[in-house]
C-alpha atoms as an extended CHARMM CRD file, in Angstrom:
* protein
*
       163  EXT
         1         1  MET       CA            125.2350000000       82.2850000000       99.4880000000  PROA      1               0.0000000000
         2         2  SER       CA            122.7940000000       84.9740000000       98.4010000000  PROA      2               0.0000000000
         3         3  ARG       CA            121.9850000000       85.7610000000       94.8140000000  PROA      3               0.0000000000
         4         4  LYS       CA            122.4360000000       89.1830000000       93.3520000000  PROA      4               0.0000000000
         5         5  LYS       CA            119.3050000000       91.1420000000       92.5550000000  PROA      5               0.0000000000
         6         6  ILE       CA            118.5310000000       91.2040000000       88.8560000000  PROA      6               0.0000000000
         7         7  LYS       CA            117.0220000000       94.1070000000       87.0010000000  PROA      7               0.0000000000
         8         8  LEU       CA            113.6150000000       93.1460000000       85.6450000000  PROA      8               0.0000000000
         9         9  ALA       CA            113.8700000000       94.2760000000       82.0480000000  PROA      9               0.0000000000
        10        10  TYR       CA            113.7060000000       92.6720000000       78.6570000000  PROA      10              0.0000000000
        11        11  ILE       CA            116.8210000000       90.6250000000       77.9450000000  PROA      11              0.0000000000
        12        12  THR       CA            118.1310000000       91.7500000000       74.5690000000  PROA      12              0.0000000000
        13        13  ASN       CA            120.7130000000       88.9690000000       74.1600000000  PROA      13              0.0000000000
        14        14  ASP       CA            118.8890000000       86.0980000000       72.4190000000  PROA      14              0.0000000000
        15        15  SER       CA            120.8920000000       83.2320000000       73.9170000000  PROA      15              0.0000000000
        16        16  ALA       CA            120.7220000000       84.6760000000       77.4420000000  PROA      16              0.0000000000
        17        17  ARG       CA            116.9580000000       85.2570000000       77.0390000000  PROA      17              0.0000000000
        18        18  LYS       CA            116.4220000000       81.6800000000       75.8320000000  PROA      18              0.0000000000
        19        19  THR       CA            118.4800000000       80.2640000000       78.7310000000  PROA      19              0.0000000000
        20        20  THR       CA            116.5610000000       82.3990000000       81.2300000000  PROA      20              0.0000000000
        21        21  TYR       CA            113.2550000000       81.3300000000       79.6780000000  PROA      21              0.0000000000
        22        22  LYS       CA            114.1390000000       77.6370000000       79.9900000000  PROA      22              0.0000000000
        23        23  LYS       CA            115.3240000000       77.9520000000       83.6010000000  PROA      23              0.0000000000
        24        24  ARG       CA            112.4510000000       80.1260000000       84.7300000000  PROA      24              0.0000000000
        25        25  SER       CA            109.7330000000       78.0950000000       83.0170000000  PROA      25              0.0000000000
        26        26  LYS       CA            111.1610000000       74.9100000000       84.5500000000  PROA      26              0.0000000000
        27        27  GLY       CA            111.2120000000       76.6450000000       87.9590000000  PROA      27              0.0000000000
        28        28  LEU       CA            107.6460000000       77.8750000000       87.5450000000  PROA      28              0.0000000000
        29        29  LEU       CA            106.3600000000       74.4030000000       86.6790000000  PROA      29              0.0000000000
        30        30  LYS       CA            108.2500000000       73.0070000000       89.6730000000  PROA      30              0.0000000000
        31        31  LYS       CA            106.5550000000       75.5900000000       91.9520000000  PROA      31              0.0000000000
        32        32  VAL       CA            103.1130000000       74.6530000000       90.6120000000  PROA      32              0.0000000000
        33        33  ARG       CA            103.8480000000       70.9520000000       91.1830000000  PROA      33              0.0000000000
        34        34  GLU       CA            105.1030000000       71.6720000000       94.7270000000  PROA      34              0.0000000000
        35        35  ILE       CA            102.1010000000       73.7780000000       95.7350000000  PROA      35              0.0000000000
        36        36  THR       CA             99.6800000000       71.1130000000       94.5140000000  PROA      36              0.0000000000
        37        37  THR       CA            101.5070000000       68.4990000000       96.5690000000  PROA      37              0.0000000000
        38        38  LEU       CA            102.0800000000       70.5740000000       99.7110000000  PROA      38              0.0000000000
        39        39  CYS       CA             98.6430000000       72.1680000000       99.8920000000  PROA      39              0.0000000000
        40        40  GLY       CA             96.5480000000       69.4010000000       98.3650000000  PROA      40              0.0000000000
        41        41  ILE       CA             95.0530000000       71.6930000000       95.7320000000  PROA      41              0.0000000000
        42        42  GLN       CA             94.4340000000       71.3340000000       92.0370000000  PROA      42              0.0000000000
        43        43  ALA       CA             96.3240000000       73.5960000000       89.6540000000  PROA      43              0.0000000000
        44        44  PHE       CA             97.6470000000       73.7090000000       86.1500000000  PROA      44              0.0000000000
        45        45  ALA       CA            100.0700000000       75.8840000000       84.2760000000  PROA      45              0.0000000000
        46        46  VAL       CA            100.3180000000       76.8320000000       80.6310000000  PROA      46              0.0000000000
        47        47  ILE       CA            103.4260000000       78.5330000000       79.3100000000  PROA      47              0.0000000000
        48        48  ASN       CA            103.1540000000       79.6980000000       75.7350000000  PROA      48              0.0000000000
        49        49  SER       CA            106.0020000000       81.4230000000       73.9870000000  PROA      49              0.0000000000
        50        50  PRO       CA            106.1010000000       81.5580000000       70.2130000000  PROA      50              0.0000000000
        51        51  ASP       CA            109.7350000000       82.6980000000       70.3970000000  PROA      51              0.0000000000
        52        52  PHE       CA            111.0590000000       79.6000000000       72.1590000000  PROA      52              0.0000000000
        53        53  GLY       CA            108.9820000000       76.7090000000       70.9900000000  PROA      53              0.0000000000
        54        54  SER       CA            106.2950000000       75.7420000000       68.5880000000  PROA      54              0.0000000000
        55        55  GLN       CA            104.1430000000       74.2120000000       71.3110000000  PROA      55              0.0000000000
        56        56  ALA       CA            102.8660000000       75.4780000000       74.6670000000  PROA      56              0.0000000000
        57        57  GLU       CA            104.1520000000       73.7550000000       77.8020000000  PROA      57              0.0000000000
        58        58  VAL       CA            101.2700000000       72.4070000000       79.8970000000  PROA      58              0.0000000000
        59        59  TRP       CA            101.4810000000       70.9220000000       83.3710000000  PROA      59              0.0000000000
        60        60  PRO       CA            100.3590000000       68.3210000000       84.4970000000  PROA      60              0.0000000000
        61        61  SER       CA             98.9900000000       67.4160000000       81.0690000000  PROA      61              0.0000000000
        62        62  LEU       CA             96.7980000000       68.9140000000       78.4080000000  PROA      62              0.0000000000
        63        63  GLU       CA             93.8570000000       66.7330000000       79.4680000000  PROA      63              0.0000000000
        64        64  GLY       CA             94.3930000000       67.5610000000       83.1470000000  PROA      64              0.0000000000
        65        65  ALA       CA             94.4540000000       71.2660000000       82.3480000000  PROA      65              0.0000000000
        66        66  ARG       CA             91.3040000000       71.0150000000       80.2250000000  PROA      66              0.0000000000
        67        67  ARG       CA             89.4830000000       69.0870000000       82.9550000000  PROA      67              0.0000000000
        68        68  LEU       CA             90.4430000000       71.6090000000       85.6340000000  PROA      68              0.0000000000
        69        69  LEU       CA             89.5250000000       74.5730000000       83.4260000000  PROA      69              0.0000000000
        70        70  PHE       CA             86.1490000000       72.9500000000       82.6690000000  PROA      70              0.0000000000
        71        71  GLU       CA             85.5110000000       72.4610000000       86.4200000000  PROA      71              0.0000000000
        72        72  PHE       CA             86.4480000000       76.0760000000       87.0440000000  PROA      72              0.0000000000
        73        73  LYS       CA             84.1000000000       77.3430000000       84.3380000000  PROA      73              0.0000000000
        74        74  LYS       CA             81.2260000000       75.3210000000       85.8630000000  PROA      74              0.0000000000
        75        75  LEU       CA             81.5220000000       77.3930000000       89.0690000000  PROA      75              0.0000000000
        76        76  PRO       CA             79.1810000000       80.3630000000       89.5050000000  PROA      76              0.0000000000
        77        77  LEU       CA             80.6780000000       83.6690000000       88.3370000000  PROA      77              0.0000000000
        78        78  THR       CA             80.8140000000       84.9760000000       91.8930000000  PROA      78              0.0000000000
        79        79  LYS       CA             83.1080000000       82.1240000000       92.9320000000  PROA      79              0.0000000000
        80        80  GLN       CA             85.1730000000       82.4140000000       89.7580000000  PROA      80              0.0000000000
        81        81  ASN       CA             85.7760000000       86.1030000000       90.2880000000  PROA      81              0.0000000000
        82        82  LYS       CA             86.1520000000       86.0080000000       94.0720000000  PROA      82              0.0000000000
        83        83  ASN       CA             89.9510000000       86.2470000000       94.1870000000  PROA      83              0.0000000000
        84        84  MET       CA             90.6440000000       87.2760000000       90.6170000000  PROA      84              0.0000000000
        85        85  VAL       CA             92.3620000000       90.5590000000       90.0050000000  PROA      85              0.0000000000
        86        86  ASN       CA             93.5210000000       92.3060000000       86.8990000000  PROA      86              0.0000000000
        87        87  GLN       CA             96.1980000000       94.9800000000       86.7130000000  PROA      87              0.0000000000
        88        88  GLU       CA             93.7220000000       97.7940000000       87.3590000000  PROA      88              0.0000000000
        89        89  SER       CA             91.9760000000       96.2240000000       90.3530000000  PROA      89              0.0000000000
        90        90  PHE       CA             95.3200000000       95.1450000000       91.8220000000  PROA      90              0.0000000000
        91        91  LEU       CA             96.5920000000       98.7200000000       91.6020000000  PROA      91              0.0000000000
        92        92  GLU       CA             93.3330000000      100.0310000000       93.0780000000  PROA      92              0.0000000000
        93        93  GLN       CA             93.6420000000       97.6200000000       96.0110000000  PROA      93              0.0000000000
        94        94  SER       CA             97.2910000000       98.5580000000       96.5170000000  PROA      94              0.0000000000
        95        95  LEU       CA             96.4500000000      102.2560000000       96.3810000000  PROA      95              0.0000000000
        96        96  ALA       CA             93.5980000000      101.8550000000       98.8580000000  PROA      96              0.0000000000
        97        97  LYS       CA             95.8580000000       99.9390000000      101.2340000000  PROA      97              0.0000000000
        98        98  ALA       CA             98.6360000000      102.5300000000      100.9380000000  PROA      98              0.0000000000
        99        99  THR       CA             96.1240000000      105.3500000000      101.4910000000  PROA      99              0.0000000000
       100       100  GLN       CA             94.8180000000      103.6270000000      104.6040000000  PROA      100             0.0000000000
       101       101  GLN       CA             98.3640000000      103.1700000000      105.9310000000  PROA      101             0.0000000000
       102       102  LEU       CA             99.1080000000      106.8260000000      105.2020000000  PROA      102             0.0000000000
       103       103  ARG       CA             95.9770000000      107.9140000000      107.0680000000  PROA      103             0.0000000000
       104       104  LYS       CA             96.9720000000      105.7520000000      110.0260000000  PROA      104             0.0000000000
       105       105  LEU       CA            100.4970000000      107.2070000000      110.0570000000  PROA      105             0.0000000000
       106       106  HSD       CA             99.0940000000      110.7480000000      109.8910000000  PROA      106             0.0000000000
       107       107  GLU       CA             96.9330000000      109.9860000000      112.9130000000  PROA      107             0.0000000000
       108       108  GLU       CA             99.8550000000      108.4590000000      114.8190000000  PROA      108             0.0000000000
       109       109  ASN       CA            102.0110000000      111.5010000000      114.0170000000  PROA      109             0.0000000000
       110       110  ARG       CA             99.2200000000      113.8120000000      115.1470000000  PROA      110             0.0000000000
       111       111  GLN       CA             98.9510000000      111.9560000000      118.4610000000  PROA      111             0.0000000000
       112       112  LYS       CA            102.7290000000      112.1810000000      118.9520000000  PROA      112             0.0000000000
       113       113  GLU       CA            102.6780000000      115.9080000000      118.1860000000  PROA      113             0.0000000000
       114       114  LEU       CA             99.8760000000      116.4240000000      120.7120000000  PROA      114             0.0000000000
       115       115  LYS       CA            101.7930000000      114.4550000000      123.3560000000  PROA      115             0.0000000000
       116       116  GLU       CA            104.8470000000      116.5880000000      122.6820000000  PROA      116             0.0000000000
       117       117  VAL       CA            102.7460000000      119.7490000000      123.0940000000  PROA      117             0.0000000000
       118       118  MET       CA            101.3140000000      118.3830000000      126.3220000000  PROA      118             0.0000000000
       119       119  PHE       CA            104.7270000000      117.5610000000      127.7900000000  PROA      119             0.0000000000
       120       120  GLU       CA            106.2270000000      120.8840000000      126.6750000000  PROA      120             0.0000000000
       121       121  SER       CA            103.3770000000      122.7500000000      128.3280000000  PROA      121             0.0000000000
       122       122  LEU       CA            103.8730000000      120.7060000000      131.5080000000  PROA      122             0.0000000000
       123       123  SER       CA            107.5470000000      121.6560000000      131.5260000000  PROA      123             0.0000000000
       124       124  GLY       CA            106.6260000000      125.3530000000      131.5550000000  PROA      124             0.0000000000
       125       125  LYS       CA            107.0490000000      126.2540000000      127.9140000000  PROA      125             0.0000000000
       126       126  GLY       CA            104.2990000000      128.6170000000      126.7890000000  PROA      126             0.0000000000
       127       127  ILE       CA            103.3530000000      126.6230000000      123.7140000000  PROA      127             0.0000000000
       128       128  LEU       CA             99.6020000000      126.4320000000      124.3490000000  PROA      128             0.0000000000
       129       129  GLN       CA             99.0780000000      130.0920000000      123.3980000000  PROA      129             0.0000000000
       130       130  SER       CA            100.1000000000      129.3430000000      119.8110000000  PROA      130             0.0000000000
       131       131  LEU       CA             97.4610000000      126.6150000000      119.3180000000  PROA      131             0.0000000000
       132       132  ASN       CA             94.0450000000      127.1040000000      117.7420000000  PROA      132             0.0000000000
       133       133  ALA       CA             90.7870000000      126.0080000000      119.3670000000  PROA      133             0.0000000000
       134       134  MET       CA             90.6680000000      122.6190000000      117.6080000000  PROA      134             0.0000000000
       135       135  ASP       CA             94.2320000000      121.7630000000      118.6780000000  PROA      135             0.0000000000
       136       136  LEU       CA             93.4790000000      122.8510000000      122.2520000000  PROA      136             0.0000000000
       137       137  ASP       CA             90.4070000000      120.5850000000      122.3010000000  PROA      137             0.0000000000
       138       138  GLU       CA             92.5380000000      117.6560000000      121.1290000000  PROA      138             0.0000000000
       139       139  VAL       CA             95.2030000000      118.3670000000      123.7780000000  PROA      139             0.0000000000
       140       140  ASP       CA             92.4320000000      118.5930000000      126.3800000000  PROA      140             0.0000000000
       141       141  LEU       CA             91.0790000000      115.2110000000      125.2520000000  PROA      141             0.0000000000
       142       142  LEU       CA             94.5750000000      113.6980000000      125.4000000000  PROA      142             0.0000000000
       143       143  ILE       CA             95.1570000000      115.0510000000      128.9270000000  PROA      143             0.0000000000
       144       144  LYS       CA             91.8060000000      113.6730000000      130.1020000000  PROA      144             0.0000000000
       145       145  GLN       CA             92.6300000000      110.2770000000      128.5680000000  PROA      145             0.0000000000
       146       146  ASN       CA             96.0470000000      110.2160000000      130.2510000000  PROA      146             0.0000000000
       147       147  LEU       CA             94.5050000000      111.1680000000      133.6000000000  PROA      147             0.0000000000
       148       148  ALA       CA             91.9330000000      108.3860000000      133.2370000000  PROA      148             0.0000000000
       149       149  ASP       CA             94.7240000000      105.9140000000      132.4070000000  PROA      149             0.0000000000
       150       150  ILE       CA             96.6950000000      107.0530000000      135.4630000000  PROA      150             0.0000000000
       151       151  ASP       CA             93.6160000000      106.7120000000      137.7060000000  PROA      151             0.0000000000
       152       152  ASN       CA             92.9840000000      103.1830000000      136.4040000000  PROA      152             0.0000000000
       153       153  ARG       CA             96.6180000000      102.2160000000      136.9630000000  PROA      153             0.0000000000
       154       154  VAL       CA             96.5500000000      103.6240000000      140.5410000000  PROA      154             0.0000000000
       155       155  ARG       CA             93.3670000000      101.6270000000      141.2380000000  PROA      155             0.0000000000
       156       156  VAL       CA             94.9360000000       98.4270000000      139.9260000000  PROA      156             0.0000000000
       157       157  LEU       CA             98.1150000000       98.9310000000      141.9270000000  PROA      157             0.0000000000
       158       158  SER       CA             96.2450000000       99.7820000000      145.1300000000  PROA      158             0.0000000000
       159       159  LYS       CA             94.0890000000       96.6360000000      144.7720000000  PROA      159             0.0000000000
       160       160  ALA       CA             97.2060000000       94.5530000000      144.1950000000  PROA      160             0.0000000000
       161       161  SER       CA             98.9450000000       95.9870000000      147.2550000000  PROA      161             0.0000000000
       162       162  ARG       CA             95.9120000000       95.2300000000      149.5130000000  PROA      162             0.0000000000
       163       163  SER       CA             95.7880000000       91.6020000000      148.4020000000  PROA      163             0.0000000000
């Protein structure tokens, strides 16, 4: 049975917020424990909430967390910062990725538009007269590429039929 999607917003009801905090913090610690076991890595978690307890929850233990943090701080800064991101760098990476995807989709759409122009012109529609020189060059390039692909395919098929 699937769970309903919850709205991520501050829970104003104190008892509901406290219940959610307890469940979620327990779940988070369980996930950290599972990933350390399944992947054979070292990890620790610290959950500090002044609203719900006087003491921070630490997994696996306070000493284990201190030891792991000390080992991490002994690493060179380049290794420490290798996979670290803050809100700003995460958003920059996401924006760069989205921009790259958008550029790729623009290019794919442009290629589809050029193919449509090519096929419309082959069917006798006088669409080529409305294109500028740059568009005509791109259609010319697309036609030459398609002809080269057809020639290669004919060569392959003729070799296969002789064998």
